[in-house]
C-alpha positions as CSV (number, residue, x, y, z in Angstrom):
1,M,88.0,72.7,104.9
2,E,86.8,71.3,101.5
3,K,87.6,73.4,98.5
4,G,84.5,74.5,96.5
5,K,84.4,76.2,93.2
6,L,87.6,77.6,91.8
7,I,87.2,81.4,91.7
8,Y,90.2,82.3,89.8
9,E,93.8,81.2,88.9
10,T,96.2,83.7,87.6
11,R,98.6,83.2,84.7
12,P,102.2,82.2,85.7
13,D,104.4,85.2,86.4
14,R,108.0,84.5,87.4
15,G,107.1,81.0,88.4
16,F,104.1,82.2,90.8
17,I,100.4,81.2,90.3
18,F,97.7,82.3,92.7
19,R,94.4,80.3,93.1
20,A,91.4,81.2,95.0
21,W,88.4,78.8,95.9
22,D,85.2,79.5,97.6
23,L,84.7,77.4,100.8
24,P,81.0,76.2,100.7
25,D,81.0,75.3,104.5
26,S,82.3,78.6,105.6
27,K,80.6,81.9,106.4
28,G,82.1,84.0,103.4
29,D,85.7,82.7,103.3
30,A,87.9,81.6,100.5
31,K,91.1,79.5,100.3
32,I,94.1,81.1,98.7
33,E,97.1,79.1,97.4
34,V,100.3,80.6,96.3
35,E,102.3,78.3,94.1
36,R,105.8,78.9,93.0
37,D,107.5,76.6,90.3
38,G,104.8,73.9,90.8
39,K,104.8,73.8,94.6
40,V,102.5,75.3,97.0
41,I,104.3,77.8,99.2
42,R,101.5,79.4,101.1
43,E,97.9,78.7,101.6
44,F,95.6,80.5,103.8
45,I,91.9,81.5,104.5
46,F,90.9,84.9,103.2
47,P,87.6,86.9,103.3
48,A,85.8,86.2,100.0
49,Y,84.9,89.8,99.6
50,K,88.5,90.8,99.3
51,V,89.7,87.6,97.3
52,W,90.4,89.8,94.2
53,N,92.8,91.9,96.1
54,I,95.4,88.9,95.9
55,A,95.2,88.8,92.3
56,A,95.3,92.7,91.9
57,H,98.3,92.8,94.1
58,S,100.0,89.7,92.8
59,N,103.0,91.7,91.7
60,D,103.4,93.2,95.1
61,I,103.2,89.7,96.6
62,I,105.6,88.2,94.3
63,Q,108.2,91.1,95.0
64,S,107.7,90.3,98.6
65,E,108.3,86.7,98.3
66,L,111.4,87.3,96.4
67,E,112.5,89.8,99.1
68,K,111.6,87.5,101.9
69,D,109.1,89.9,103.5
70,T,105.3,90.1,103.7
71,D,104.6,93.7,102.6
72,G,102.8,92.6,99.5
73,Y,100.4,90.4,101.5
74,L,99.8,93.4,103.9
75,I,98.9,95.7,100.9
76,A,96.6,93.2,99.6
77,G,95.0,92.7,103.0
78,S,94.5,96.5,103.6
79,D,91.0,97.7,104.4
80,G,91.9,101.2,103.2
81,L,91.4,102.6,106.7
82,G,94.5,101.6,108.4
83,G,93.2,98.0,109.1
84,N,94.2,94.7,107.7
85,V,92.6,91.3,107.3
86,F,95.9,89.7,108.1
87,A,97.1,89.5,111.7
88,R,100.3,91.2,112.3
């Protein structure tokens, strides 16, 4: 999918930067890239209505990356009702 307009780019934190782009040819999805020390370590499609959860939980995600688990992503993807936008 072609990236559209950059929605946000976070400031570097412990070598991590988070970026989100809208996807003009999708139906409400965004592309997320997680970069560490200048290299993209994860990229995924995420519902655009929740895209700010990635930035809001960047500290949780960074801690998870450092601990080699996915808990921070699960926190960011939570719908608050016991569900999640990430597949388990």
